C-alpha positions as CSV (number, residue, x, y, z in Angstrom):
1,M,0.1,0.0,0.5
2,A,3.3,2.5,1.0
3,E,4.3,2.3,-2.2
4,N,0.9,3.1,-4.4
5,L,0.8,5.5,-2.3
6,L,4.1,7.0,-2.5
7,L,3.2,6.3,-6.3
8,L,0.2,8.2,-6.3
9,L,1.6,11.4,-4.3
10,G,4.9,11.9,-7.1
11,W,2.6,11.5,-9.8
12,L,-0.1,14.2,-8.4
13,G,3.3,16.6,-7.7
14,E,3.9,15.7,-11.5
15,L,0.5,16.9,-12.0
16,I,0.5,19.9,-9.9
17,F,3.5,21.1,-10.9
18,C,2.8,20.8,-15.0
19,S,-0.6,22.7,-14.3
20,W,1.1,25.5,-12.6
21,L,3.5,26.1,-16.1
22,L,0.0,25.5,-18.0
23,S,-1.9,28.1,-16.1
24,S,1.1,30.5,-15.9
25,G,1.5,30.1,-19.8
26,A,-2.5,30.1,-20.6
27,E,-2.9,33.9,-18.0
28,H,-0.4,35.4,-19.9
29,L,-1.8,34.2,-23.3
30,A,-4.8,35.7,-22.2
31,E,-3.4,39.5,-21.9
32,R,-3.0,38.7,-25.8
33,W,-6.5,38.3,-26.4
34,G,-8.1,39.1,-22.8
35,G,-11.4,39.9,-21.6
36,K,-14.6,37.3,-20.2
37,F,-14.4,35.5,-23.8
38,V,-10.8,34.2,-22.7
39,G,-11.8,33.5,-19.2
40,R,-14.7,31.2,-21.2
41,T,-13.0,29.6,-23.8
42,L,-9.1,30.1,-24.0
43,L,-8.6,29.9,-19.7
44,S,-11.4,27.2,-19.4
45,I,-10.0,25.0,-22.2
46,A,-6.6,25.2,-21.1
47,T,-7.5,24.7,-17.7
48,T,-9.5,22.0,-18.7
49,L,-6.7,19.5,-20.2
50,P,-5.3,18.4,-16.9
51,E,-9.4,16.6,-16.5
52,I,-9.2,15.5,-20.2
53,A,-6.2,13.9,-19.9
54,I,-7.0,11.8,-16.8
55,V,-10.9,11.3,-18.8
56,V,-9.3,10.3,-21.6
57,T,-6.7,7.7,-19.7
58,A,-9.3,5.7,-17.4
59,A,-12.0,5.7,-20.8
60,K,-8.8,4.1,-22.7
61,D,-8.7,1.6,-20.1
62,G,-12.1,1.0,-19.0
63,S,-12.1,2.6,-15.8
64,Y,-14.8,4.7,-16.3
65,G,-15.5,5.4,-12.6
66,I,-12.0,7.3,-12.6
67,A,-13.4,8.8,-15.8
68,L,-16.9,10.2,-14.2
69,G,-15.6,10.3,-11.0
70,S,-13.1,12.6,-12.1
71,A,-15.6,15.1,-13.9
72,L,-18.3,15.3,-11.1
73,G,-15.6,15.7,-8.5
74,S,-14.2,18.8,-10.3
75,N,-17.6,20.2,-10.5
76,L,-17.9,19.6,-6.8
77,F,-14.3,21.2,-6.1
78,M,-14.6,24.3,-8.1
79,M,-18.3,25.1,-7.6
80,T,-17.5,25.3,-3.9
81,L,-14.2,25.5,-2.8
82,G,-12.8,27.1,-5.5
83,L,-15.8,30.1,-6.1
84,A,-15.5,29.8,-1.9
85,V,-11.6,31.0,-1.9
86,M,-11.7,33.3,-5.3
87,L,-14.9,35.1,-3.2
88,I,-12.9,35.1,-0.1
89,I,-9.6,36.7,-1.6
90,A,-11.7,39.2,-3.6
91,T,-13.8,40.8,-0.9
92,T,-10.8,40.4,1.8
93,K,-7.4,42.5,2.0
94,L,-6.1,39.1,0.4
95,S,-6.9,41.3,-2.8
96,K,-5.0,44.3,-4.1
97,A,-8.4,46.2,-4.7
98,P,-11.1,44.4,-2.5
99,Q,-14.5,45.1,-3.3
100,R,-17.6,44.2,-1.1
101,F,-19.1,42.0,-4.0
102,I,-19.3,40.7,-7.2
103,D,-21.7,41.4,-9.9
104,V,-22.4,38.1,-11.8
105,K,-25.1,40.0,-13.9
106,Q,-23.3,39.6,-17.0
107,F,-23.3,35.4,-16.9
108,K,-27.2,34.7,-17.3
109,L,-26.0,32.6,-20.5
110,D,-23.3,30.5,-18.2
111,K,-25.5,30.1,-15.3
112,I,-28.5,29.1,-17.2
113,L,-26.6,27.0,-19.0
114,L,-24.9,25.4,-16.8
115,V,-27.8,24.5,-14.7
116,I,-29.2,22.7,-17.8
117,T,-26.0,20.8,-19.1
118,S,-26.1,19.2,-15.4
119,V,-29.8,18.5,-15.4
120,V,-29.8,16.7,-18.6
121,G,-26.4,15.1,-18.0
122,A,-27.9,13.7,-14.6
123,I,-30.8,12.4,-16.8
124,L,-28.9,10.6,-20.1
125,F,-27.1,9.1,-17.5
126,I,-29.9,6.9,-16.0
127,D,-29.7,4.3,-19.0
128,G,-25.9,5.0,-19.2
129,Y,-24.0,6.6,-22.3
130,D,-23.7,6.2,-25.5
131,V,-22.8,8.0,-29.0
132,I,-26.3,9.7,-28.8
133,D,-25.5,11.5,-25.6
134,G,-21.9,12.2,-26.8
135,I,-23.9,13.6,-30.1
136,I,-26.0,15.4,-27.5
137,F,-22.7,16.7,-25.7
138,V,-21.0,18.0,-28.5
139,G,-23.9,20.0,-29.7
140,F,-24.3,21.6,-26.3
141,F,-20.4,22.6,-26.7
142,V,-20.9,24.2,-29.4
143,T,-24.2,26.3,-28.5
144,Y,-21.9,27.6,-25.3
145,L,-18.8,28.4,-28.3
146,Y,-21.2,30.5,-30.4
147,F,-23.4,31.8,-27.9
148,A,-20.3,33.1,-26.3
149,F,-19.1,34.4,-29.4
150,R,-21.9,36.3,-30.3
151,E,-21.9,37.8,-26.8
152,M,-18.4,39.2,-27.0
153,R,-18.6,40.2,-30.3
154,Q,-21.6,42.8,-29.4
155,E,-20.1,43.8,-26.3
156,R,-17.6,45.0,-29.0
157,K,-20.6,47.0,-30.9
158,D,-21.3,48.5,-27.4
159,E,-18.2,49.5,-25.6
160,A,-16.2,50.9,-28.2
161,L,-13.3,51.1,-25.4
162,V,-12.8,47.3,-25.6
163,S,-10.8,48.0,-28.5
164,E,-8.7,50.6,-26.8
165,L,-8.3,48.1,-24.5
166,H,-7.3,45.0,-26.4
167,A,-4.9,47.2,-28.7
168,T,-3.0,48.2,-25.0
169,H,-2.9,44.6,-24.5
170,E,-1.4,43.7,-27.5
171,A,0.9,46.2,-27.7
172,K,2.4,45.6,-24.3
173,M,2.7,41.7,-25.3
174,S,6.1,41.5,-27.2
175,K,7.0,38.7,-29.1
176,K,9.9,37.5,-26.6
177,H,7.2,37.5,-23.4
178,F,4.8,35.8,-25.7
179,G,6.9,33.1,-26.9
180,R,7.8,32.6,-23.0
181,S,3.9,32.0,-22.7
182,M,3.7,29.6,-25.6
183,I,6.4,27.4,-24.3
184,L,4.9,27.3,-20.5
185,F,1.8,26.8,-22.1
186,I,3.2,23.3,-23.9
187,I,5.7,22.2,-21.3
188,G,2.5,22.4,-19.1
189,T,0.2,20.5,-21.5
190,V,2.7,17.7,-22.4
191,G,4.0,17.1,-18.8
192,I,0.0,16.6,-18.2
193,F,-0.6,13.7,-20.4
194,I,2.7,12.0,-19.3
195,G,1.4,12.3,-16.0
196,A,-2.0,11.0,-16.8
197,A,-1.8,7.5,-17.4
198,P,0.4,6.1,-14.2
199,F,-1.5,8.9,-11.6
200,V,-4.6,6.8,-13.1
201,N,-2.9,3.3,-12.6
202,S,-1.7,4.4,-8.8
203,L,-5.2,5.9,-8.3
204,G,-6.4,2.2,-8.7
205,G,-4.1,0.7,-7.2
206,V,-4.7,2.5,-3.7
207,A,-8.1,1.8,-3.8
208,L,-7.5,-1.8,-3.6
209,D,-5.0,-1.2,-1.5
210,S,-7.5,0.7,1.0
211,G,-10.9,-0.7,-0.5
212,V,-12.1,2.3,-0.9
213,S,-14.5,2.5,-4.0
214,V,-11.9,4.1,-6.8
215,V,-14.8,6.3,-8.0
216,I,-14.7,7.8,-4.9
217,L,-11.2,8.6,-4.1
218,A,-11.3,10.1,-7.9
219,V,-14.1,12.0,-7.0
220,I,-11.8,13.5,-4.2
221,I,-8.6,13.6,-5.2
222,S,-8.0,13.6,-9.2
223,P,-9.8,17.5,-9.0
224,I,-6.3,18.6,-6.8
225,A,-4.8,17.9,-10.1
226,G,-6.6,18.2,-12.5
227,E,-8.1,21.8,-11.1
228,M,-5.2,23.2,-9.9
229,P,-4.4,24.9,-13.0
230,E,-7.5,26.7,-12.8
231,K,-7.4,27.3,-8.9
232,I,-3.9,29.0,-9.6
233,S,-4.8,31.3,-12.0
234,M,-8.3,32.1,-9.9
235,I,-6.3,33.0,-6.8
236,F,-4.1,35.1,-8.8
237,L,-7.1,37.3,-10.8
238,A,-9.0,37.4,-7.8
239,R,-6.1,39.4,-5.9
240,K,-6.1,41.6,-9.4
241,G,-9.8,43.6,-8.5
242,A,-13.2,43.6,-9.8
243,S,-11.7,42.6,-13.3
244,G,-9.8,39.8,-12.8
245,A,-12.6,38.6,-10.5
246,S,-14.8,38.8,-13.2
247,I,-12.6,36.8,-15.5
248,A,-12.5,34.3,-12.5
249,V,-16.0,33.6,-12.2
250,A,-16.2,33.4,-16.0
251,N,-12.9,30.4,-16.2
252,V,-15.0,28.9,-13.7
253,L,-18.8,28.7,-14.9
254,G,-16.7,28.0,-18.6
255,S,-15.1,25.2,-17.2
256,K,-17.9,23.3,-15.4
257,I,-19.9,24.0,-18.8
258,L,-17.1,22.7,-20.3
259,N,-17.3,19.3,-17.6
260,N,-21.0,18.7,-18.2
261,T,-20.1,18.7,-22.4
262,L,-16.9,18.0,-23.7
263,L,-15.0,16.3,-20.7
264,L,-18.3,14.1,-20.8
265,A,-18.8,13.9,-24.8
266,V,-14.4,13.0,-24.4
267,A,-15.1,10.5,-22.2
268,I,-17.7,8.5,-24.4
269,F,-15.4,8.7,-27.6
270,A,-12.9,7.5,-25.9
271,A,-14.2,5.0,-24.7
272,M,-15.2,3.9,-28.4
273,S,-12.2,4.4,-30.0
274,Y,-11.0,2.2,-27.7
275,R,-13.2,-0.5,-27.3
276,G,-15.6,0.0,-30.2
277,F,-18.8,2.1,-31.9
278,T,-21.5,0.7,-29.5
279,T,-19.3,1.0,-26.1
280,K,-21.5,1.9,-23.3
281,I,-20.3,4.0,-20.1
282,P,-22.5,2.1,-18.2
283,N,-24.6,3.5,-14.9
284,T,-23.9,2.1,-11.5
285,S,-25.5,2.8,-8.1
286,L,-22.7,4.8,-6.5
287,L,-22.1,6.4,-9.9
288,E,-25.3,7.5,-10.3
289,D,-25.6,8.6,-6.7
290,Q,-22.6,10.7,-7.4
291,M,-24.4,12.2,-10.1
292,I,-27.3,13.4,-8.0
293,L,-25.7,14.7,-5.5
294,V,-23.1,17.2,-7.3
295,T,-26.2,18.4,-9.7
296,V,-27.9,19.1,-6.5
297,I,-24.5,20.9,-4.9
298,T,-24.1,22.5,-8.7
299,I,-27.6,24.1,-8.5
300,I,-27.1,25.1,-5.0
301,A,-24.0,27.0,-5.4
302,L,-25.6,28.6,-8.1
303,I,-28.6,30.1,-6.1
304,P,-26.6,33.3,-4.5
305,M,-25.9,33.8,-8.4
306,F,-28.9,34.5,-9.8
307,R,-29.0,37.3,-7.0
308,N,-26.4,38.3,-9.1
309,K,-24.0,38.9,-6.1
310,L,-21.2,37.2,-4.8
311,G,-20.0,38.2,-1.3
312,L,-17.7,37.0,1.6
313,K,-21.1,35.6,3.4
314,S,-21.4,33.6,-0.6
315,G,-17.9,32.3,0.0
316,I,-18.5,31.3,3.5
317,M,-21.6,29.3,2.6
318,L,-19.5,27.6,-0.5
319,L,-17.2,26.5,1.6
320,I,-19.7,24.8,3.8
321,L,-21.1,23.4,0.7
322,Y,-17.7,21.8,0.0
323,G,-17.4,20.1,3.5
324,I,-20.9,17.9,3.0
325,G,-20.2,17.2,-0.3
326,I,-16.8,15.8,0.6
327,G,-18.5,14.0,4.1
328,F,-21.5,12.8,1.8
329,Q,-18.1,11.0,0.4
330,F,-17.6,9.0,3.3
331,V,-21.2,8.3,3.7
332,L,-21.3,6.7,0.0
333,S,-18.6,4.8,0.4
334,S,-19.9,3.2,3.8
335,L,-22.8,2.6,1.7
């Protein structure tokens, strides 16, 4: 057991380090194209890469519990603990420009789509996931990108200053700085995909040694590695004041919609590519319970957002909600 645990911790450390490189590169690249659209797309996709690597590796091996558990754990982790840490930093002296609250009125599209994709994903899982479900998830993802792009174009028309700010960002982004950011991004990405397979294998080994379900371990442990770039990015952004916090919120909501659409589609198509076109990711009682739990927690976490203002109290509430979610893991494990 000690050997598998050491391997797990070692590969977890490798993923965290590579995630930090990825995050650093992605954040600087975002300066070139910056704004809410970047938070929803470039940063969200970049910070979801570790989870994609874990999910693909797990699905390839038929470890569907790890694949779906990683996706579900990511949503649980970031919609509660991730947002909580961001809010606590942004609304206290930990920020360079503390705010009384974060205005999230502009994220109506993200909030509605996150609720829809969470509920639809849970319903579709009743009979397991197959190719039709994968196509539906891709459709949701493309729809989200379309609306995000259309909204970005409309904002540019409404705010003439945006183009000036964009030009200023590009002027500041020297070729040397851009090249360094690309190198960090590429090294981080390669390292993540190298570390994904041994991480999944060692996770399975620890599960066998400890007698704890691999699904439970995936829900709790995988997000530590998979969400590290997003967590690091959020902390830096939250310290920059209102504009940074706004991009951080866009990043969280965008990446969670990606988890409910692109990531699930990747799991389905990865399983199909290695095990045949008719492959179905089966429903199990434990995974179904996890799906219901994470869907309910996601919706509860979104309630303060529909009031359009997030403050310190919301951060504390989300922190408590994360504790409740982790507590349920031990209940489900015992069952």
